[in-house]
N, C-alpha and C positions, 0 to 999 in steps of 0.2 A: 642964316638958316642953312642947314646941311642938306644938300641934294646930291644926286648922282653926278652932276656936272662938276661939283667942287670937292668930291671925295678924294682923299689922298692917304697914303699910309702914314703911320705915326713916325716921328723923328727917330731915325736910327733903325727903323724896321726894314726899309728897303736896302738892298745890297747891290752894288754895281757888279756887272759881270766881269770876268777876267778877260782883259783884252790881250790876246796873244800875238806875238810877232810884231811888236811895235817898238823895236829898238832895245839895245842892251841895257839902257838906263832903267827900263821898267822892271827888270828881273824876269821877264817872260819873252825876251827877244831871241834872235838867232834860231835855236831849235824849238822854241815856243813850248817848252815843258815836255817835249817828246824824247829827250835824250839823243844819243847818237846811234844812227843806223838801226837795223833790226826791223822785224815785221811791224811792230807797234809804232814805229816812226813814220811808216809810209802812209800815203793817202789811201783811203778806201780800206784800211786795215781795221782790225778789231776782232777779238776772239769770238767766233761764232758759237751759238748754243750747241752743246754736245762735244765741243772740241776738248780733247784730253791731252794736249801737249804733244801730239804726234803718236801717242798710244792709240791702238785701234779702238774707236769709240764703242760704247756699250750697244748702241743701236745696230752696229755692224757685227758685233761679237755674238749677238743672240740669233738663234736660228729662226727662219721664216716658217710660219705655220699656217696651213689652210689657204683659202682664197676667198675673194669677194665676188659673188655672182653679180655682174653688172645688169643682168636681165631680171633680177629679183623684183617681185611685185609686192608692195606694201599695202596691206588692207587696213582700213579703219574699222574698228569693231563697234557694232551696235547691238545692244541687248534687246531681248523680247520685252523686258520690263520698260525700256525706253519707248518701244514701238506701241505699247499699250496705251500711251498717253494720246495717241491719234484716235479720232473717232472712226468707226468702221465704214463710214460712207465714202471717204476719199481714198484714192489710190496712192500708195506710198512708193515713191521712187527717190532717186538721188536729189532731184530738185526740191522735193518736199522736205527731205531730211536736212538739206542746206538751209532752207527757209526756217525750219524749226530750230536751227542752231546745233544740231547733233553732230554734223560733219562739216568740213570745209569744202569749198568748190574744187572740183577736179581731182577727187580722190577715189580710190576703189573701196567699196563698202562690203563688209561681210557681216551677216547676222548670226549671232550665237544664241543658244537657248538658255540664257541667264534670266530667270524669272518666268512668268506665265503670261499667256494671252487670253483675254476674256472676250474679245470681239472678233468678228470675221473680217480679217484684213486682207487686202489685195496688195501684194508686195512685189516690186521689181528691183533687184539688187545684183551686184556682180557675183556674189558667192553667199552660200548659206549652209549651215551645218545640217546634217540629217535630222538630228533631234529637234532643231528649231523648225525645220520644215514640217515634221510630223505634228508638232504642237500647234502650228498655225493651221494646218489642214484639219486637225481634230476640232479646232474652234470654228470651222466652217470657212476658213480663208483660202486664198489661192496664192501660190508662189511662182514667179517666173524669174529666170536668170538672164541678165543682160547678155546679148550676143548669141543666145541659143534660141532656136525655133521651137515653138510649142507643137508637139505631135498629137494634138487633141482635135 
């Protein structure tokens, strides 16, 4: 019976690895297939990606453009059509959006006015577009932004 314990490759399918530096009689002794001297004969050598034989590499010939803002804030977008699936009685915040599977934990959320709202929703998010805010308030809902105090 054939099991994982007695599996083996077919006869002639397996090939022994080349054993280098095991004497001149093997054909791979002395320099072990590396030739004489030069960069490729040394230990730790090997042509690195992008090396062009000493010519100035392409990534150094091309000019640098722009910059990356390390303080950039990435917002996950939630549409009004997605928020309309909530019933109007509950308050919608990041925790409820995570529970509903619309966003992942620990992200910034922005609401955009894609679609329409039919219920009076109470929403607390990091950012919201003006048109989305006006649509929610027109439906009788209330919008508050995280980190800002309500002046009402």
